[in-house]
PQR file with spaces between the fields and no chain letter, atoms N, CA, C, O and H, PARSE charges and radii, in Angstrom:
ATOM       1  N    UNK     1     105.135   98.095  116.215 -0.4000 1.5000
ATOM       2  CA   UNK     1     104.860   97.644  114.437 -0.0000 2.0000
ATOM       3  C    UNK     1     103.963   96.723  114.587  0.5500 1.7000
ATOM       4  O    UNK     1     103.903   95.891  115.493 -0.5500 1.4000
ATOM       5  N    UNK     2     103.186   96.879  113.611 -0.4000 1.5000
ATOM       6  CA   UNK     2     101.697   96.006  113.477 -0.0000 2.0000
ATOM       7  C    UNK     2     102.066   94.747  112.442  0.5500 1.7000
ATOM       8  O    UNK     2     102.464   95.022  111.310 -0.5500 1.4000
ATOM       9  H    UNK     2     103.234   97.554  112.875  0.4000 1.0000
ATOM      10  N    UNK     3     101.945   93.580  112.797 -0.4000 1.5000
ATOM      11  CA   UNK     3     102.063   92.776  111.811 -0.0000 2.0000
ATOM      12  C    UNK     3     100.995   92.445  110.833  0.5500 1.7000
ATOM      13  O    UNK     3      99.819   92.803  110.767 -0.5500 1.4000
ATOM      14  H    UNK     3     101.623   93.357  113.717  0.4000 1.0000
ATOM      15  N    UNK     4     101.894   91.481  109.919 -0.4000 1.5000
ATOM      16  CA   UNK     4     100.724   91.285  108.909 -0.0000 2.0000
ATOM      17  C    UNK     4     100.232   89.854  108.963  0.5500 1.7000
ATOM      18  O    UNK     4     100.848   88.848  109.318 -0.5500 1.4000
ATOM      19  H    UNK     4     102.849   91.190  109.973  0.4000 1.0000
ATOM      20  N    UNK     5      98.998   89.983  108.537 -0.4000 1.5000
ATOM      21  CA   UNK     5      98.329   88.240  108.119 -0.0000 2.0000
ATOM      22  C    UNK     5      97.911   88.008  107.200  0.5500 1.7000
ATOM      23  O    UNK     5      97.264   88.846  106.571 -0.5500 1.4000
ATOM      24  H    UNK     5      98.498   90.800  108.249  0.4000 1.0000
ATOM      25  N    UNK     6      98.118   86.780  106.762 -0.4000 1.5000
ATOM      26  CA   UNK     6      97.907   86.314  105.471 -0.0000 2.0000
ATOM      27  C    UNK     6      96.636   85.798  105.427  0.5500 1.7000
ATOM      28  O    UNK     6      96.335   84.918  106.235 -0.5500 1.4000
ATOM      29  H    UNK     6      98.643   86.099  107.272  0.4000 1.0000
ATOM      30  N    UNK     7      95.638   86.293  104.421 -0.4000 1.5000
ATOM      31  CA   UNK     7      94.312   85.598  104.293 -0.0000 2.0000
ATOM      32  C    UNK     7      93.980   85.147  102.858  0.5500 1.7000
ATOM      33  O    UNK     7      94.418   85.725  101.863 -0.5500 1.4000
ATOM      34  H    UNK     7      95.883   87.007  103.765  0.4000 1.0000
ATOM      35  N    UNK     8      93.076   83.942  102.822 -0.4000 1.5000
ATOM      36  CA   UNK     8      92.707   83.545  101.637 -0.0000 2.0000
ATOM      37  C    UNK     8      91.149   84.114  101.254  0.5500 1.7000
ATOM      38  O    UNK     8      90.108   84.003  101.902 -0.5500 1.4000
ATOM      39  H    UNK     8      92.720   83.472  103.630  0.4000 1.0000
ATOM      40  N    UNK     9      91.372   84.687  100.105 -0.4000 1.5000
ATOM      41  CA   UNK     9      90.193   85.083   99.498 -0.0000 2.0000
ATOM      42  C    UNK     9      89.177   84.158   98.977  0.5500 1.7000
ATOM      43  O    UNK     9      89.505   83.032   98.602 -0.5500 1.4000
ATOM      44  H    UNK     9      92.218   84.777   99.578  0.4000 1.0000
ATOM      45  N    UNK    10      88.006   84.554   98.935 -0.4000 1.5000
ATOM      46  CA   UNK    10      86.793   83.166   98.474 -0.0000 2.0000
ATOM      47  C    UNK    10      87.037   82.769   97.261  0.5500 1.7000
ATOM      48  O    UNK    10      87.209   81.582   96.984 -0.5500 1.4000
ATOM      49  H    UNK    10      87.739   85.468   99.239  0.4000 1.0000
ATOM      50  N    UNK    11      87.082   83.784   96.349 -0.4000 1.5000
ATOM      51  CA   UNK    11      87.003   83.708   94.713 -0.0000 2.0000
ATOM      52  C    UNK    11      87.795   84.832   93.784  0.5500 1.7000
ATOM      53  O    UNK    11      88.181   85.817   94.412 -0.5500 1.4000
ATOM      54  H    UNK    11      86.942   84.748   96.573  0.4000 1.0000
ATOM      55  N    UNK    12      88.037   84.806   92.591 -0.4000 1.5000
ATOM      56  CA   UNK    12      88.868   85.367   91.785 -0.0000 2.0000
ATOM      57  C    UNK    12      88.167   86.816   91.628  0.5500 1.7000
ATOM      58  O    UNK    12      88.706   87.918   91.528 -0.5500 1.4000
ATOM      59  H    UNK    12      87.723   84.005   92.081  0.4000 1.0000
ATOM      60  N    UNK    13      86.912   86.500   91.638 -0.4000 1.5000
ATOM      61  CA   UNK    13      85.951   88.142   91.317 -0.0000 2.0000
ATOM      62  C    UNK    13      86.085   88.758   92.678  0.5500 1.7000
ATOM      63  O    UNK    13      86.376   89.954   92.641 -0.5500 1.4000
ATOM      64  H    UNK    13      86.474   85.604   91.720  0.4000 1.0000
ATOM      65  N    UNK    14      85.930   88.189   93.974 -0.4000 1.5000
ATOM      66  CA   UNK    14      86.209   89.251   95.115 -0.0000 2.0000
ATOM      67  C    UNK    14      87.804   89.569   95.036  0.5500 1.7000
ATOM      68  O    UNK    14      88.170   90.744   95.049 -0.5500 1.4000
ATOM      69  H    UNK    14      85.693   87.218   94.004  0.4000 1.0000
ATOM      70  N    UNK    15      88.889   88.347   94.942 -0.4000 1.5000
ATOM      71  CA   UNK    15      90.181   89.037   94.770 -0.0000 2.0000
ATOM      72  C    UNK    15      90.620   90.236   94.022  0.5500 1.7000
ATOM      73  O    UNK    15      91.384   91.130   94.384 -0.5500 1.4000
ATOM      74  H    UNK    15      88.591   87.392   94.932  0.4000 1.0000
ATOM      75  N    UNK    16      89.914   90.059   92.786 -0.4000 1.5000
ATOM      76  CA   UNK    16      89.947   91.220   91.639 -0.0000 2.0000
ATOM      77  C    UNK    16      89.322   92.760   92.243  0.5500 1.7000
ATOM      78  O    UNK    16      89.724   93.850   91.834 -0.5500 1.4000
ATOM      79  H    UNK    16      89.293   89.332   92.492  0.4000 1.0000
ATOM      80  N    UNK    17      88.328   92.581   93.230 -0.4000 1.5000
ATOM      81  CA   UNK    17      87.621   93.729   93.314 -0.0000 2.0000
ATOM      82  C    UNK    17      88.500   94.161   94.728  0.5500 1.7000
ATOM      83  O    UNK    17      88.801   95.323   95.003 -0.5500 1.4000
ATOM      84  H    UNK    17      88.002   91.696   93.562  0.4000 1.0000
ATOM      85  N    UNK    18      88.823   93.017   95.518 -0.4000 1.5000
ATOM      86  CA   UNK    18      89.669   93.896   96.742 -0.0000 2.0000
ATOM      87  C    UNK    18      90.965   94.070   96.245  0.5500 1.7000
ATOM      88  O    UNK    18      91.668   94.796   96.948 -0.5500 1.4000
ATOM      89  H    UNK    18      88.578   92.074   95.294  0.4000 1.0000
ATOM      90  N    UNK    19      91.479   93.620   95.249 -0.4000 1.5000
ATOM      91  CA   UNK    19      92.790   94.555   94.749 -0.0000 2.0000
ATOM      92  C    UNK    19      92.677   95.818   94.125  0.5500 1.7000
ATOM      93  O    UNK    19      93.579   96.654   94.082 -0.5500 1.4000
ATOM      94  H    UNK    19      90.908   93.030   94.678  0.4000 1.0000
ATOM      95  N    UNK    20      91.692   95.919   93.705 -0.4000 1.5000
ATOM      96  CA   UNK    20      91.132   97.358   93.381 -0.0000 2.0000
ATOM      97  C    UNK    20      91.008   98.411   94.218  0.5500 1.7000
ATOM      98  O    UNK    20      91.421   99.557   94.037 -0.5500 1.4000
ATOM      99  H    UNK    20      90.959   95.240   93.740  0.4000 1.0000
ATOM     100  N    UNK    21      90.256   97.850   95.398 -0.4000 1.5000
ATOM     101  CA   UNK    21      89.856   99.076   96.745 -0.0000 2.0000
ATOM     102  C    UNK    21      90.964   99.065   97.634  0.5500 1.7000
ATOM     103  O    UNK    21      91.280  100.087   98.244 -0.5500 1.4000
ATOM     104  H    UNK    21      89.920   96.920   95.545  0.4000 1.0000
ATOM     105  N    UNK    22      91.828   97.566   97.806 -0.4000 1.5000
ATOM     106  CA   UNK    22      92.566   97.774   98.938 -0.0000 2.0000
ATOM     107  C    UNK    22      94.208   98.117   98.276  0.5500 1.7000
ATOM     108  O    UNK    22      95.247   98.090   98.937 -0.5500 1.4000
ATOM     109  H    UNK    22      91.571   96.736   97.310  0.4000 1.0000
ATOM     110  N    UNK    23      94.119   98.347   97.214 -0.4000 1.5000
ATOM     111  CA   UNK    23      95.634   98.732   96.679 -0.0000 2.0000
ATOM     112  C    UNK    23      96.558   99.726   97.576  0.5500 1.7000
ATOM     113  O    UNK    23      96.089  100.807   97.932 -0.5500 1.4000
ATOM     114  H    UNK    23      93.275   98.369   96.678  0.4000 1.0000
ATOM     115  N    UNK    24      97.909   99.335   97.944 -0.4000 1.5000
ATOM     116  CA   UNK    24      98.073  100.510   98.759 -0.0000 2.0000
ATOM     117  C    UNK    24      98.483  100.175   99.951  0.5500 1.7000
ATOM     118  O    UNK    24      99.595  100.492  100.372 -0.5500 1.4000
ATOM     119  H    UNK    24      98.290   98.457   97.655  0.4000 1.0000
ATOM     120  N    UNK    25      97.374   99.299  100.815 -0.4000 1.5000
ATOM     121  CA   UNK    25      97.869   99.074  102.386 -0.0000 2.0000
ATOM     122  C    UNK    25      97.797   97.418  102.401  0.5500 1.7000
ATOM     123  O    UNK    25      98.155   96.840  103.427 -0.5500 1.4000
ATOM     124  H    UNK    25      96.470   99.041  100.472  0.4000 1.0000
ATOM     125  N    UNK    26      97.444   96.838  101.533 -0.4000 1.5000
ATOM     126  CA   UNK    26      97.344   95.233  101.445 -0.0000 2.0000
ATOM     127  C    UNK    26      98.458   94.715  100.299  0.5500 1.7000
ATOM     128  O    UNK    26      98.749   95.344   99.281 -0.5500 1.4000
ATOM     129  H    UNK    26      97.153   97.307  100.699  0.4000 1.0000
ATOM     130  N    UNK    27      98.969   93.517  100.677 -0.4000 1.5000
ATOM     131  CA   UNK    27      99.814   92.584   99.463 -0.0000 2.0000
ATOM     132  C    UNK    27      99.078   91.742   98.984  0.5500 1.7000
ATOM     133  O    UNK    27      98.631   90.932   99.797 -0.5500 1.4000
ATOM     134  H    UNK    27      98.732   93.006  101.504  0.4000 1.0000
ATOM     135  N    UNK    28      98.668   91.585   97.566 -0.4000 1.5000
ATOM     136  CA   UNK    28      98.515   90.472   96.817 -0.0000 2.0000
ATOM     137  C    UNK    28      99.005   89.330   96.100  0.5500 1.7000
ATOM     138  O    UNK    28      99.854   89.507   95.226 -0.5500 1.4000
ATOM     139  H    UNK    28      99.031   92.242   96.905  0.4000 1.0000
ATOM     140  N    UNK    29      98.554   88.119   96.373 -0.4000 1.5000
ATOM     141  CA   UNK    29      99.170   86.890   95.710 -0.0000 2.0000
ATOM     142  C    UNK    29      98.283   85.989   95.232  0.5500 1.7000
ATOM     143  O    UNK    29      97.365   85.627   95.967 -0.5500 1.4000
ATOM     144  H    UNK    29      97.864   87.976   97.083  0.4000 1.0000
ATOM     145  N    UNK    30      98.402   85.497   93.977 -0.4000 1.5000
ATOM     146  CA   UNK    30      97.454   84.554   93.511 -0.0000 2.0000
ATOM     147  C    UNK    30      98.411   82.989   93.054  0.5500 1.7000
ATOM     148  O    UNK    30      99.570   83.126   92.664 -0.5500 1.4000
ATOM     149  H    UNK    30      99.148   85.791   93.379  0.4000 1.0000
ATOM     150  N    UNK    31      98.066   82.206   93.110 -0.4000 1.5000
ATOM     151  CA   UNK    31      98.727   80.785   92.884 -0.0000 2.0000
ATOM     152  C    UNK    31      97.654   79.940   92.388  0.5500 1.7000
ATOM     153  O    UNK    31      97.025   79.241   93.183 -0.5500 1.4000
ATOM     154  H    UNK    31      97.124   82.095   93.427  0.4000 1.0000
ATOM     155  N    UNK    32      97.378   79.939   91.097 -0.4000 1.5000
ATOM     156  CA   UNK    32      96.552   79.101   90.389 -0.0000 2.0000
ATOM     157  C    UNK    32      95.170   79.280   90.500  0.5500 1.7000
ATOM     158  O    UNK    32      94.675   80.149   89.782 -0.5500 1.4000
ATOM     159  H    UNK    32      97.889   80.507   90.451  0.4000 1.0000
ATOM     160  N    UNK    33      94.503   78.698   91.181 -0.4000 1.5000
ATOM     161  CA   UNK    33      93.055   78.940   91.741 -0.0000 2.0000
ATOM     162  C    UNK    33      92.881   79.548   92.861  0.5500 1.7000
ATOM     163  O    UNK    33      91.779   80.017   93.146 -0.5500 1.4000
ATOM     164  H    UNK    33      94.905   77.992   91.765  0.4000 1.0000
ATOM     165  N    UNK    34      94.231   79.664   93.908 -0.4000 1.5000
ATOM     166  CA   UNK    34      94.024   80.254   95.137 -0.0000 2.0000
ATOM     167  C    UNK    34      94.591   81.977   94.986  0.5500 1.7000
ATOM     168  O    UNK    34      95.425   82.487   94.237 -0.5500 1.4000
ATOM     169  H    UNK    34      95.126   79.282   93.676  0.4000 1.0000
ATOM     170  N    UNK    35      93.656   82.583   96.133 -0.4000 1.5000
ATOM     171  CA   UNK    35      94.064   83.970   95.968 -0.0000 2.0000
ATOM     172  C    UNK    35      94.357   84.164   97.350  0.5500 1.7000
ATOM     173  O    UNK    35      94.028   83.415   98.269 -0.5500 1.4000
ATOM     174  H    UNK    35      92.979   82.168   96.742  0.4000 1.0000
ATOM     175  N    UNK    36      95.113   85.409   97.438 -0.4000 1.5000
ATOM     176  CA   UNK    36      95.471   85.442   98.955 -0.0000 2.0000
ATOM     177  C    UNK    36      96.036   87.148   99.048  0.5500 1.7000
ATOM     178  O    UNK    36      96.542   87.770   98.114 -0.5500 1.4000
ATOM     179  H    UNK    36      95.380   86.017   96.691  0.4000 1.0000
ATOM     180  N    UNK    37      95.784   87.661  100.438 -0.4000 1.5000
ATOM     181  CA   UNK    37      96.175   88.998  100.493 -0.0000 2.0000
ATOM     182  C    UNK    37      96.823   89.043  102.233  0.5500 1.7000
ATOM     183  O    UNK    37      96.370   88.360  103.151 -0.5500 1.4000
ATOM     184  H    UNK    37      95.373   87.156  101.197  0.4000 1.0000
ATOM     185  N    UNK    38      97.830   89.907  102.327 -0.4000 1.5000
ATOM     186  CA   UNK    38      98.505   90.000  103.409 -0.0000 2.0000
ATOM     187  C    UNK    38      98.310   91.554  103.867  0.5500 1.7000
ATOM     188  O    UNK    38      98.530   92.511  103.125 -0.5500 1.4000
ATOM     189  H    UNK    38      98.198   90.462  101.581  0.4000 1.0000
ATOM     190  N    UNK    39      97.966   91.621  104.900 -0.4000 1.5000
ATOM     191  CA   UNK    39      97.259   92.797  105.460 -0.0000 2.0000
ATOM     192  C    UNK    39      97.330   92.632  106.983  0.5500 1.7000
ATOM     193  O    UNK    39      97.278   91.513  107.493 -0.5500 1.4000
ATOM     194  H    UNK    39      97.787   90.843  105.503  0.4000 1.0000
ATOM     195  N    UNK    40      97.464   93.904  107.798 -0.4000 1.5000
ATOM     196  CA   UNK    40      97.040   94.689  108.999 -0.0000 2.0000
ATOM     197  C    UNK    40      95.491   94.007  109.309  0.5500 1.7000
ATOM     198  O    UNK    40      94.519   93.963  108.556 -0.5500 1.4000
ATOM     199  H    UNK    40      97.507   94.813  107.383  0.4000 1.0000
ATOM     200  N    UNK    41      95.650   93.476  110.762 -0.4000 1.5000
ATOM     201  CA   UNK    41      94.436   93.310  111.236 -0.0000 2.0000
ATOM     202  C    UNK    41      93.915   94.660  111.441  0.5500 1.7000
ATOM     203  O    UNK    41      94.647   95.551  111.872 -0.5500 1.4000
ATOM     204  H    UNK    41      96.440   93.512  111.374  0.4000 1.0000
ATOM     205  N    UNK    42      92.610   94.867  111.135 -0.4000 1.5000
ATOM     206  CA   UNK    42      91.955   96.237  111.549 -0.0000 2.0000
ATOM     207  C    UNK    42      90.235   95.999  110.988  0.5500 1.7000
ATOM     208  O    UNK    42      89.799   94.943  110.530 -0.5500 1.4000
ATOM     209  H    UNK    42      92.015   94.143  110.785  0.4000 1.0000
ATOM     210  N    UNK    43      89.654   96.953  111.126 -0.4000 1.5000
ATOM     211  CA   UNK    43      88.177   96.783  111.241 -0.0000 2.0000
ATOM     212  C    UNK    43      87.909   96.366  109.898  0.5500 1.7000
ATOM     213  O    UNK    43      87.270   95.322  109.766 -0.5500 1.4000
ATOM     214  H    UNK    43      90.009   97.810  111.498  0.4000 1.0000
ATOM     215  N    UNK    44      88.234   96.910  109.006 -0.4000 1.5000
ATOM     216  CA   UNK    44      88.198   96.444  107.606 -0.0000 2.0000
ATOM     217  C    UNK    44      88.128   94.911  107.178  0.5500 1.7000
ATOM     218  O    UNK    44      87.374   94.363  106.374 -0.5500 1.4000
ATOM     219  H    UNK    44      88.753   97.758  109.113  0.4000 1.0000
ATOM     220  N    UNK    45      89.020   94.457  107.866 -0.4000 1.5000
ATOM     221  CA   UNK    45      89.903   93.172  107.362 -0.0000 2.0000
ATOM     222  C    UNK    45      88.815   92.155  108.286  0.5500 1.7000
ATOM     223  O    UNK    45      88.472   91.028  107.927 -0.5500 1.4000
ATOM     224  H    UNK    45      89.633   94.902  108.519  0.4000 1.0000
ATOM     225  N    UNK    46      88.462   92.704  109.292 -0.4000 1.5000
ATOM     226  CA   UNK    46      87.476   92.041  110.228 -0.0000 2.0000
ATOM     227  C    UNK    46      86.186   91.827  109.975  0.5500 1.7000
ATOM     228  O    UNK    46      85.545   90.814  110.257 -0.5500 1.4000
ATOM     229  H    UNK    46      88.740   93.619  109.583  0.4000 1.0000
ATOM     230  N    UNK    47      85.748   92.956  109.349 -0.4000 1.5000
ATOM     231  CA   UNK    47      84.311   92.908  108.475 -0.0000 2.0000
ATOM     232  C    UNK    47      84.414   92.030  107.382  0.5500 1.7000
ATOM     233  O    UNK    47      83.541   91.163  107.354 -0.5500 1.4000
ATOM     234  H    UNK    47      86.269   93.779  109.120  0.4000 1.0000
ATOM     235  N    UNK    48      85.478   92.014  106.216 -0.4000 1.5000
ATOM     236  CA   UNK    48      85.598   91.092  105.270 -0.0000 2.0000
ATOM     237  C    UNK    48      85.531   89.666  105.767  0.5500 1.7000
ATOM     238  O    UNK    48      85.040   88.788  105.058 -0.5500 1.4000
ATOM     239  H    UNK    48      86.187   92.718  106.239  0.4000 1.0000
ATOM     240  N    UNK    49      85.998   89.425  106.931 -0.4000 1.5000
ATOM     241  CA   UNK    49      86.009   88.250  107.194 -0.0000 2.0000
ATOM     242  C    UNK    49      84.763   87.659  107.951  0.5500 1.7000
ATOM     243  O    UNK    49      84.505   86.456  107.963 -0.5500 1.4000
ATOM     244  H    UNK    49      86.396   90.138  107.507  0.4000 1.0000
ATOM     245  N    UNK    50      84.011   88.634  108.589 -0.4000 1.5000
ATOM     246  CA   UNK    50      82.682   88.367  108.958 -0.0000 2.0000
ATOM     247  C    UNK    50      81.584   88.341  107.905  0.5500 1.7000
ATOM     248  O    UNK    50      80.496   87.843  108.195 -0.5500 1.4000
ATOM     249  H    UNK    50      84.220   89.612  108.580  0.4000 1.0000
ATOM     250  N    UNK    51      81.832   88.896  106.588 -0.4000 1.5000
ATOM     251  CA   UNK    51      81.205   88.535  105.205 -0.0000 2.0000
ATOM     252  C    UNK    51      81.489   87.333  104.985  0.5500 1.7000
ATOM     253  O    UNK    51      80.458   86.856  104.509 -0.5500 1.4000
ATOM     254  H    UNK    51      82.715   89.300  106.352  0.4000 1.0000
ATOM     255  N    UNK    52      82.277   86.530  105.041 -0.4000 1.5000
ATOM     256  CA   UNK    52      82.757   85.533  104.568 -0.0000 2.0000
ATOM     257  C    UNK    52      83.743   85.634  103.232  0.5500 1.7000
ATOM     258  O    UNK    52      83.968   84.650  102.528 -0.5500 1.4000
ATOM     259  H    UNK    52      83.114   86.917  105.427  0.4000 1.0000
ATOM     260  N    UNK    53      84.190   86.687  103.027 -0.4000 1.5000
ATOM     261  CA   UNK    53      85.040   86.940  101.661 -0.0000 2.0000
ATOM     262  C    UNK    53      86.186   86.566  101.600  0.5500 1.7000
ATOM     263  O    UNK    53      86.719   86.191  100.556 -0.5500 1.4000
ATOM     264  H    UNK    53      84.008   87.486  103.599  0.4000 1.0000
ATOM     265  N    UNK    54      87.003   86.635  103.245 -0.4000 1.5000
ATOM     266  CA   UNK    54      88.300   86.233  103.364 -0.0000 2.0000
ATOM     267  C    UNK    54      88.461   85.227  104.715  0.5500 1.7000
ATOM     268  O    UNK    54      87.754   85.242  105.723 -0.5500 1.4000
ATOM     269  H    UNK    54      86.571   86.940  104.093  0.4000 1.0000
ATOM     270  N    UNK    55      89.091   84.747  104.553 -0.4000 1.5000
ATOM     271  CA   UNK    55      89.434   83.706  105.810 -0.0000 2.0000
ATOM     272  C    UNK    55      90.982   83.655  106.046  0.5500 1.7000
ATOM     273  O    UNK    55      91.818   83.400  105.180 -0.5500 1.4000
ATOM     274  H    UNK    55      89.665   84.736  103.734  0.4000 1.0000
ATOM     275  N    UNK    56      91.278   84.007  107.666 -0.4000 1.5000
ATOM     276  CA   UNK    56      92.780   84.162  107.774 -0.0000 2.0000
ATOM     277  C    UNK    56      92.890   82.441  108.041  0.5500 1.7000
ATOM     278  O    UNK    56      92.154   81.640  108.616 -0.5500 1.4000
ATOM     279  H    UNK    56      90.599   84.215  108.370  0.4000 1.0000
ATOM     280  N    UNK    57      94.500   82.292  107.148 -0.4000 1.5000
ATOM     281  CA   UNK    57      94.777   80.957  107.092 -0.0000 2.0000
ATOM     282  C    UNK    57      94.906   80.222  108.190  0.5500 1.7000
ATOM     283  O    UNK    57      94.609   79.045  107.983 -0.5500 1.4000
ATOM     284  H    UNK    57      95.098   82.943  106.681  0.4000 1.0000
ATOM     285  N    UNK    58      95.424   80.596  109.911 -0.4000 1.5000
ATOM     286  CA   UNK    58      94.934   79.938  110.541 -0.0000 2.0000
ATOM     287  C    UNK    58      93.792   79.382  111.190  0.5500 1.7000
ATOM     288  O    UNK    58      93.871   78.450  111.990 -0.5500 1.4000
ATOM     289  H    UNK    58      95.665   81.552  110.080  0.4000 1.0000
ATOM     290  N    UNK    59      92.645   79.989  110.826 -0.4000 1.5000
ATOM     291  CA   UNK    59      91.345   79.717  110.840 -0.0000 2.0000
ATOM     292  C    UNK    59      90.658   79.009  109.943  0.5500 1.7000
ATOM     293  O    UNK    59      89.429   79.073  109.915 -0.5500 1.4000
ATOM     294  H    UNK    59      92.581   80.746  110.175  0.4000 1.0000
ATOM     295  N    UNK    60      91.458   78.137  108.975 -0.4000 1.5000
ATOM     296  CA   UNK    60      91.100   77.180  107.966 -0.0000 2.0000
ATOM     297  C    UNK    60      90.996   75.998  108.615  0.5500 1.7000
ATOM     298  O    UNK    60      91.769   75.710  109.528 -0.5500 1.4000
ATOM     299  H    UNK    60      92.456   78.086  108.997  0.4000 1.0000
ATOM     300  N    UNK    61      90.041   75.204  108.212 -0.4000 1.5000
ATOM     301  CA   UNK    61      89.982   73.950  108.633 -0.0000 2.0000
ATOM     302  C    UNK    61      90.543   72.867  107.279  0.5500 1.7000
ATOM     303  O    UNK    61      90.068   72.844  106.144 -0.5500 1.4000
ATOM     304  H    UNK    61      89.413   75.438  107.470  0.4000 1.0000
ATOM     305  N    UNK    62      91.621   72.067  107.788 -0.4000 1.5000
ATOM     306  CA   UNK    62      92.372   71.322  106.632 -0.0000 2.0000
ATOM     307  C    UNK    62      91.858   69.967  106.907  0.5500 1.7000
ATOM     308  O    UNK    62      92.013   69.415  107.996 -0.5500 1.4000
ATOM     309  H    UNK    62      92.006   72.086  108.710  0.4000 1.0000
ATOM     310  N    UNK    63      91.328   69.513  106.040 -0.4000 1.5000
ATOM     311  CA   UNK    63      90.821   67.908  105.983 -0.0000 2.0000
ATOM     312  C    UNK    63      91.452   67.135  105.234  0.5500 1.7000
ATOM     313  O    UNK    63      91.660   67.206  104.023 -0.5500 1.4000
ATOM     314  H    UNK    63      91.202   69.962  105.156  0.4000 1.0000
ATOM     315  N    UNK    64      91.823   66.219  106.151 -0.4000 1.5000
ATOM     316  CA   UNK    64      93.028   64.976  105.477 -0.0000 2.0000
ATOM     317  C    UNK    64      92.197   63.902  104.771  0.5500 1.7000
ATOM     318  O    UNK    64      92.755   62.948  104.229 -0.5500 1.4000
ATOM     319  H    UNK    64      91.654   66.161  107.135  0.4000 1.0000
């Protein structure tokens, strides 16, 4: 079984576009100004990360 990973989406416009094209194999959530998808790691997700459109939550830097 493949696990799902949560990714933060760059902005609302990107989130809306991804919601349109990835519906059916990703889960989508927004919390105010933050937008997230939950998806299996695959070539499409890796490409979105490389393009800077999404970031894995475990890859994000948290500044205090």
